[in-house]
N, C-alpha and C positions, 0 to 999 in steps of 0.2 A: 468485128470489122466495121459493121454498120455504125456503131457508136463512134469509131475513130473518124469515119467520113463525116458524120454529123458534127463532131467537134471541129474538124478542119473547116467546114462550111461556116460554122459560127465564128471561128477565129478570123476568117476572111471578112465576114460581115462587120465584125466589131473592131477590126484593126484600124488604128489611125496612123500607124507607122508603115511607110511604103515598103521598107525592107522586109518587115514582118509579113506584110500582105503578099509580097512576091514569094517569100519562103512558103507560106501556107498554100498559095496557088500551085507551087511546084509539088507540094505534098499531095494536094488533091489530084493533080495530074497522075501521079504515081498510083494512087489508089483507085482512080476511075478510068482514065484514058488508057492506062496500061492493063486495065481489066483484072485487077486483083480479085474482085468478086467472082468473075468468070473462072478464074484459076481455082478458087475454092470449089465451085460447082464441078469443074473438071476433075479435081482430086477425088471428090465423092463418086463421080461416075467411074473413074479408073479404079477406085477401091472396090466397087461392086464388081468390076470386070477382073479383079485380082491382078491388075497391072501396076505393081508396086513401084516400079521404076518411074512410071508416069506420075504416080501419087507424089513421089519424092520430088520430081521436077516441078510439078505445079505448086507444091508447098514452098519449095525453094524460091520460086518466082515471087510468091507473095511476100516471103521474108525479105527478099531483095527490095521490093517496093517500099516496105516499112523502113528498112535500113537507109535507103537513099533519101527518104523523106527527112530523116534526122541528120544524116551525115553528108548529103549531097551526092551528085552523080559521079564524082571523081575523088580520089584520095587527096588531090590538090585543092579541092573546094574547102573553103573555111567552114567550120561548123557554126551554124546559126545559133546565137545565144538565146535559145527559146526557154522561157520560164513558165510556159503554159503546161497543161496536162498532156500535150501532144507527145513529147518524148516518152512519157510513161506509157501512154497507149500504144505507141509504135513498138516500144520494147516488149510489151505484152504480146503483140502480134508476132514479133520475131521469135519470142520464146515458144509460143504455140506451134509455129511452123517448124522450129528446130525439133521439137518433140515429135511432130508428125514425120519429119525426115528421118530421124533416128529409128523410129518404129518401122517405117516403111522399108528402110535399108535392111532390117533384120527379119522382116516378115516372110513367113513361108505360106504357101497356099493352104496348108493343113492347120494353121494356127487360128482357129475361129475366134478365140478369146482376143487375140491381138487385133483382128479385123474389127471386132466390136469396139475395142478401145479407140482405134483410129476413127471409126465412125462417130463415136461419142465426142471425141476431141474436135472433129470437124464441125459437128453441130454446135459445140460450145464456142468454137472459133467464129462461127457465123453470128455470134453475139446473141444467141437465143437466151443464154443464161449468163451474160457477162457480169462479173463481179464489179466491174467498173461502171455499171449502169447508174448507180446512185450518185457517185461524184459527178458524172456527166450530166445527169438531170439537174443537179444543183448548179453546175456551171452554166448550163444553158437556160436555166429558169429566168423568167422576167425579173424576179426580185434581185438576181445577182448582176444583171446588166445595167 
């Protein structure tokens, strides 16, 4: 998620198209002002407390932020024709949150293995080991700008 936010900030800095810049600023709002990062932390806390309904809710909120970044706030909003890496990053965030939601929905208090799986997924989601880190580093490098 941190990589996604860094990408959005870079896109805003480097955008010369006002429509694109507006789109990226809206995305940044969804990931920062709507506190997607805080929702990830909340999900981790709720996981430790074995409150799986709240884990599901927090992950769903993060997924919504990623979805609205790409598709807009309303179904009537036109989809911005974004050719950057952002839709790919946002889709990854949505995928991870979907996985967390599915696991949390079926998780019982006695399934220690599933608790560990969700915890590892949340750590991965926080971009500690993002497989998209290399393309992002290339995209954000001074040589590429």
